[in-house]
C-alpha positions in Angstrom: 20.4 57.3 100.4 18.3 54.4 98.5 20.3 51.9 96.2 17.1 52.1 94.0 16.9 55.3 91.7 13.3 54.6 91.0 12.1 54.2 94.4 13.7 58.1 95.0 12.1 58.9 92.0 8.3 57.5 93.5 9.7 59.0 96.6 9.7 62.5 95.2 7.2 61.9 92.7 8.7 62.6 89.9 9.1 61.2 86.7 12.3 61.2 84.0 12.3 64.5 81.2 12.9 63.2 78.3 13.9 66.2 76.8 17.0 66.4 79.0 17.7 63.2 78.1 17.3 61.2 81.4 18.5 58.1 81.9 19.1 56.9 85.1 22.1 54.6 86.1 19.6 51.4 88.2 22.4 48.9 87.2 23.3 48.5 91.3 27.2 47.3 90.2 27.6 50.2 87.8 28.3 53.2 90.1 31.5 51.2 91.7 33.1 50.0 88.3 32.7 53.6 87.0 34.3 54.7 89.9 37.2 52.6 90.0 37.6 53.2 86.3 38.3 56.9 87.0 41.6 55.7 89.6 40.5 58.4 92.2 42.4 58.9 95.3 41.8 61.2 98.2 43.9 64.0 96.2 41.7 64.1 93.6 38.9 66.4 92.7 35.9 65.1 90.4 34.1 67.1 88.5 30.6 65.2 87.4 28.3 66.2 84.8 24.8 65.0 85.0 24.7 64.1 88.8 21.2 63.1 88.3 19.8 61.1 91.5 23.3 61.2 93.2 23.7 57.4 92.5 27.4 57.7 90.7 27.9 60.7 93.1 28.3 58.8 96.0 30.7 56.1 94.6 32.9 58.6 93.3 32.7 60.8 96.6 33.6 57.5 98.9 37.0 57.6 96.7 38.0 61.1 95.6 38.7 64.1 97.9 36.2 66.2 96.5 33.2 65.8 94.2 31.5 68.8 92.1 28.6 67.5 90.6 26.4 69.7 87.9 23.3 69.4 87.2 20.8 71.2 85.6 17.6 70.0 86.7 16.2 72.1 89.8 14.2 69.1 91.0 17.1 66.7 90.9 19.1 69.6 92.5 16.6 69.2 95.5 17.0 65.8 96.0 20.9 65.6 95.3 21.0 68.3 98.4 19.0 66.5 100.6 20.1 62.7 99.5 23.7 63.7 99.6 23.9 66.0 102.7 25.9 63.5 104.7 28.7 63.7 102.2 30.9 66.6 102.9 33.1 66.4 100.2 30.6 67.0 97.7 29.3 70.6 96.2 26.4 70.6 94.4 26.1 72.9 91.7 22.9 74.1 89.7 23.6 74.7 86.1 24.3 73.4 82.4 27.8 72.7 82.1 27.9 74.6 78.8 27.5 77.6 80.3 30.0 77.0 83.3 33.8 77.4 83.3 35.8 74.3 84.4 38.4 76.4 85.9 35.8 78.4 87.7 34.5 75.1 89.3 37.7 74.2 90.7 38.4 77.8 91.5 42.2 77.3 89.8 43.7 80.1 87.9 45.8 79.1 85.1 46.0 80.1 81.8 46.2 78.2 78.5 49.6 76.7 76.9 48.2 77.9 73.7 44.3 78.8 72.4 42.1 75.4 72.4 45.1 73.7 74.8 45.0 74.1 78.5 47.0 73.3 81.2 46.3 69.6 82.5 46.1 69.3 86.1 46.8 65.8 87.8 44.4 65.3 90.1 41.3 66.5 88.7 39.1 63.8 86.8 36.0 64.3 84.9 33.0 61.9 85.5 29.8 62.2 83.6 26.8 60.1 82.3 26.0 62.4 79.1 22.8 62.8 77.9 23.3 61.4 74.0 22.0 64.8 72.1 24.6 66.9 73.7 27.7 64.6 73.8 30.1 65.7 71.5 29.4 69.4 72.7 29.8 68.5 76.1 33.3 66.5 75.2 34.5 69.4 73.6 33.9 71.9 75.9 35.9 70.1 78.2 38.6 69.6 76.5 39.4 72.8 74.9 38.9 74.4 78.6 41.7 76.3 80.4 42.1 73.7 82.6 42.1 70.3 81.2 41.5 66.7 83.3 44.2 64.1 83.6 41.2 61.7 82.6 37.5 61.9 81.5 35.4 58.8 82.4 32.3 59.3 80.0 28.9 57.4 79.7 27.8 57.4 75.5 25.5 55.7 73.2 27.9 52.8 72.4 28.2 54.0 68.3 29.6 57.3 69.9 32.2 55.4 71.7 33.1 53.2 68.9 33.3 56.3 66.7 35.4 57.9 69.4 38.3 55.3 69.4 37.9 55.0 65.9 41.3 53.8 63.5 41.9 54.9 59.9 40.0 54.2 57.7 37.1 54.7 60.0 38.0 58.1 61.3 35.6 61.1 62.0 36.1 64.5 63.4 34.8 63.7 66.5 37.8 61.0 67.2 40.5 63.3 65.8 39.1 65.7 68.2 39.3 63.4 71.1 42.3 61.8 70.5 44.1 64.9 69.2 43.8 65.3 73.3 44.0 62.3 74.6 44.1 58.6 74.3 40.3 56.8 74.7 39.5 52.9 75.3 36.1 51.7 75.7 36.1 50.6 79.5 33.2 48.7 79.9 30.0 48.2 78.4 26.3 48.7 79.6 22.9 47.0 78.3 19.8 49.0 78.0 18.4 47.8 81.3 20.9 49.4 83.3 19.2 52.3 82.9 15.5 53.4 83.4 14.0 54.1 81.7 15.9 52.1 79.2 17.3 53.6 76.2 16.7 52.5 72.7 20.3 52.0 72.2 23.1 50.2 74.3 25.7 52.4 75.9 29.3 52.3 76.9 31.8 53.8 79.2 34.6 55.8 77.4 38.4 56.1 79.7 40.0 59.4 78.2 43.6 59.9 79.5 44.4 63.1 78.5 47.8 64.4 76.9 50.4 66.7 78.5 51.1 68.0 75.3 50.0 68.0 71.7 50.6 64.8 70.1 51.3 66.1 66.9 53.5 69.4 66.3 50.9 71.9 65.3 51.6 75.6 65.7 48.1 76.7 66.3 45.6 74.2 67.6 42.6 76.3 66.0 44.0 76.0 62.2 44.5 72.6 62.8 40.6 71.9 63.7 39.9 74.0 60.9 41.8 71.7 58.6 40.3 68.6 60.1 36.6 69.8 59.9 37.5 71.1 56.1 38.6 67.4 55.3 35.2 66.4 56.7 32.7 68.7 55.4 32.3 66.4 52.1 33.1 62.9 53.5 32.6 61.2 50.2 34.7 63.5 48.3 38.6 63.4 48.0 40.6 65.6 50.2 41.8 67.7 47.4 38.6 68.7 46.4 36.7 69.1 49.6 39.9 70.7 51.5 39.9 73.4 48.3 36.3 73.8 48.4 36.1 74.5 52.4 39.0 76.2 52.7 38.9 78.3 49.5 42.1 77.7 48.3 43.0 77.2 44.8 42.9 73.5 43.8 46.9 73.3 42.6 47.7 74.5 45.8 46.5 71.6 48.4 47.7 69.1 45.6 51.0 70.7 46.6 50.4 71.0 49.6 49.5 67.1 50.3 52.4 66.4 48.0 54.7 68.1 50.0 54.2 66.0 53.2 53.7 62.6 51.6 49.8 62.5 51.4 48.1 61.2 48.3 45.5 64.0 47.6 43.0 61.4 46.3 42.6 60.0 49.8 39.5 60.9 51.7 39.5 61.9 55.5 38.8 59.2 57.2 42.0 57.5 56.4 43.9 60.2 57.8 46.1 59.4 60.6 46.5 62.0 63.7 50.4 62.7 62.4 49.3 63.4 58.7 46.5 65.8 59.8 49.3 67.8 61.5 51.6 67.4 58.6 48.7 68.7 56.1 47.9 71.5 58.3 51.6 72.8 58.6 51.6 72.6 54.8 48.6 74.5 54.2 49.3 77.2 56.8 52.7 77.6 55.3 51.0 78.2 51.6 48.3 80.1 53.1 48.5 82.1 56.0 44.9 83.3 55.7 43.3 79.5 56.6 43.1 79.9 60.4 41.1 83.3 59.9 39.0 82.3 56.9 35.3 82.0 57.0 
């Protein structure tokens, strides 16, 4: 296949579809660099989300034992099937990743260790050039699946990448969510010109090495995330106020729970560490057993 995605588009008479967030990687050095970040061997299976024109798919196939390339645009699926026909280790799937179960794509059956905390497969990796408008949804879908990858390598908007790797006092729901499941780092940055058409912002490739077990002791993962979302529901407010309002708990109970685990009730959500969120969740759960199921 040609190394120039723009030539492929001309050959097939196609133009990028803005509605699908299509920005094709045209930097000739980028596919190999992204594949290297994934750290692939012939024992590995890669789930590629948003295969596009197959430029990155080919680079992944050169190193992995198997590549499952998911693409939602039927026009691009037809191109992928033709251009990647020579790669015997590539399976092309037409579909929306948000509607697909990774376990079914991988053809494995592995029950979760607990709700929202699936089984980590050491030879399963995810590589994705994510449309900006569904970045958080796709990451959450893959992290909360019944089978989780050992590593995720995702190209996202640079601002989103910086939010993912944030530390207190700059945390967000996204940062807590990703860091609960794995250790993220920014592997490389990509200028606007690395894509066609060029997006309005720069991008970055985030590498996430997934934890085998939860990094903080929590009884219920769903409860943990419910408390975190409640804490960030009104970012400018103090924890005692936003937790009480969002979880429908008496303010005095929230203050007592926070004090019991050494967290100042006047702090704001973005200042808490993962460990502190874990302690707060357990303290609130002990005092209010309905936290996990309340609306």
